[in-house]
C-alpha positions as CSV (number, residue, x, y, z in Angstrom):
1,M,-17.5,8.3,-9.8
2,I,-16.9,6.0,-6.8
3,H,-14.0,8.2,-5.5
4,R,-16.4,11.3,-5.6
5,L,-19.0,9.3,-3.7
6,I,-16.5,8.3,-1.0
7,L,-15.4,12.0,-0.7
8,I,-19.0,13.1,-0.3
9,L,-19.7,10.4,2.3
10,G,-16.6,11.4,4.1
11,L,-17.8,15.0,4.4
12,L,-21.2,13.9,5.6
13,W,-20.2,11.2,8.1
14,P,-16.9,11.8,9.9
15,G,-14.8,8.7,10.6
16,I,-15.0,7.1,7.2
17,V,-12.2,7.0,4.7
18,V,-12.0,10.3,2.7
19,A,-8.8,9.5,0.8
20,N,-8.8,6.1,-0.8
21,D,-5.5,5.0,-2.3
22,W,-5.6,1.4,-1.0
23,D,-4.5,0.1,-4.4
24,A,-1.1,1.9,-3.9
25,L,-0.3,-0.7,-1.2
26,D,-0.1,-3.3,-4.0
27,T,2.9,-1.6,-5.6
28,P,6.1,-3.6,-5.2
29,G,8.2,-2.2,-2.3
30,A,5.3,-0.2,-0.9
31,F,5.0,0.4,2.8
32,T,3.4,3.1,5.0
33,I,4.4,6.2,7.0
34,M,1.8,7.8,9.2
35,R,1.6,11.0,11.2
36,H,0.5,10.2,14.7
37,A,-3.3,10.3,15.4
38,L,-4.9,13.5,16.7
39,A,-3.1,15.1,19.6
40,P,-4.5,18.6,20.1
41,G,-2.0,21.5,20.1
42,T,1.4,22.2,18.5
43,G,4.8,21.0,19.5
44,D,5.6,20.0,23.1
45,P,6.1,21.9,26.4
46,A,9.6,23.2,27.0
47,N,10.1,20.6,29.8
48,M,9.3,17.7,27.4
49,T,11.1,14.5,28.4
50,V,11.1,11.3,26.2
51,G,9.5,8.5,28.2
52,D,7.5,10.8,30.5
53,C,4.1,11.2,28.9
54,S,3.0,13.8,31.5
55,T,5.5,16.2,29.9
56,Q,4.3,15.8,26.4
57,R,1.4,16.6,24.1
58,N,-0.7,13.4,23.9
59,L,-3.5,11.8,22.0
60,D,-7.0,12.8,23.2
61,Q,-10.0,10.4,23.0
62,S,-10.6,11.4,19.4
63,G,-7.0,10.5,18.5
64,R,-7.2,7.2,20.3
65,D,-10.4,6.3,18.5
66,Q,-8.9,7.5,15.2
67,A,-5.8,5.2,15.7
68,A,-8.0,2.2,16.4
69,R,-10.2,2.9,13.3
70,I,-7.2,3.3,11.1
71,G,-5.8,-0.1,12.3
72,Q,-9.1,-1.7,11.8
73,A,-9.4,-0.4,8.2
74,F,-6.0,-1.9,7.4
75,R,-7.0,-5.3,9.0
76,D,-10.3,-5.3,7.2
77,R,-8.4,-5.1,3.9
78,G,-6.1,-7.9,4.9
79,Q,-3.0,-5.6,5.0
80,A,-0.2,-7.1,7.1
81,F,2.9,-5.5,8.4
82,G,6.0,-7.2,9.9
83,V,6.7,-4.4,12.3
84,V,5.4,-1.0,13.4
85,L,8.3,1.4,13.8
86,T,7.6,4.4,15.9
87,S,9.0,7.6,17.4
88,Q,9.6,7.4,21.1
89,W,7.2,10.3,21.7
90,C,4.1,9.1,23.6
91,R,1.6,10.2,21.0
92,C,3.3,8.2,18.3
93,R,3.9,5.1,20.6
94,E,0.3,5.1,21.7
95,T,-0.9,5.5,18.0
96,A,1.4,2.5,17.0
97,E,0.0,0.3,19.8
98,L,-3.6,1.2,19.1
99,L,-3.2,0.4,15.4
100,N,-2.7,-3.2,16.5
101,L,-0.9,-4.0,13.2
102,G,2.2,-5.8,14.4
103,P,4.9,-5.7,17.0
104,V,5.9,-2.1,18.0
105,Q,9.5,-1.0,17.9
106,D,10.9,2.4,19.1
107,V,13.2,4.0,16.6
108,P,14.9,7.3,17.7
109,A,15.4,8.2,14.0
110,F,11.7,8.8,13.9
111,N,11.7,11.2,16.9
112,S,10.5,14.7,16.3
113,F,13.1,17.4,15.6
114,F,10.5,20.2,15.7
115,Q,12.3,21.9,18.5
116,D,15.8,21.2,17.2
117,F,16.1,21.3,13.5
118,S,19.9,20.8,13.7
119,T,19.3,17.0,13.8
120,R,17.0,17.0,10.7
121,D,19.6,15.9,8.2
122,S,21.2,13.2,10.3
123,Q,17.8,11.8,11.5
124,T,16.4,11.8,7.9
125,A,19.5,10.0,6.6
126,E,19.3,7.4,9.4
127,A,15.6,6.8,8.8
128,L,16.2,6.3,5.0
129,T,19.0,3.9,5.7
130,L,16.8,2.0,8.2
131,L,14.0,1.8,5.6
132,A,16.1,0.7,2.7
133,D,15.6,-2.9,1.4
134,R,13.4,-4.1,4.2
135,S,11.7,-7.4,3.7
136,D,9.4,-7.0,6.8
137,R,7.1,-4.3,5.3
138,P,7.1,-1.7,8.0
139,F,4.3,0.6,9.1
140,V,6.0,3.8,10.4
141,V,4.4,6.2,12.9
142,T,6.2,9.5,13.3
143,H,5.7,13.3,13.2
144,Q,4.9,15.9,10.5
145,V,8.4,17.3,10.4
146,N,9.9,13.9,9.8
147,I,7.4,12.9,7.1
148,S,8.0,16.2,5.4
149,A,11.8,15.7,5.5
150,L,11.4,12.2,4.1
151,T,8.8,12.8,1.4
152,G,8.5,16.5,0.8
153,Q,4.8,16.3,1.6
154,T,2.8,17.6,4.5
155,T,0.2,15.4,6.3
156,R,-2.7,15.8,8.7
157,S,-2.9,14.0,12.0
158,G,-3.7,10.3,11.3
159,E,-2.9,10.6,7.6
160,V,-1.1,7.5,6.2
161,L,1.1,7.9,3.1
162,V,1.8,4.9,1.0
163,V,5.5,5.2,0.0
164,R,8.4,3.3,-1.4
165,H,12.1,3.9,-0.8
166,A,13.8,5.9,-3.6
167,G,17.4,6.5,-2.4
168,D,17.6,9.9,-0.9
169,R,13.8,10.2,-0.2
170,L,10.5,8.3,-0.1
171,D,8.3,8.5,-3.1
172,V,4.6,9.0,-2.2
173,L,2.4,6.6,-4.1
174,G,-0.9,7.5,-2.3
175,S,-2.6,8.6,0.8
176,I,-5.2,7.1,3.1
177,R,-7.0,9.3,5.7
178,I,-9.6,8.4,8.2
179,D,-10.8,11.4,10.1
180,P,-11.4,11.4,13.9
């Protein structure tokens, strides 16, 4: 009943939690992986350069607000993370910083391979190795293609999956979504 009420409220008032799997965070070994907040468009321009935000698709004000609300929702529930691991793309890095959930660390293994799928397998393997047996409970901010490769699941902008490492993939335990 409570989940149905939350869903109805989420449809009536944008910005409130419309997926509510907070309890999944209590699972031993659970951590989070998030698709960056709202950045209108698809992909990046052909001249995209890592480190030069003027050449990339970036967060708009709704995306910045969404990232800040997501971080606040986690802080309000007392959720702590040792580190926020992020893609080097500006929209991910800005999302990670606006979450304000811990020190932000750039990790090339979480960079998008949307325009070059030849790196998919090596990046996914590197990400899984990096996420194995961590004691610092990371919060990961990355891209749809990376999340799909790691979990087999698609996500919306700003959606947070609660996951745990399962060898050659990440098992999805739940989802948390706060719309822009």
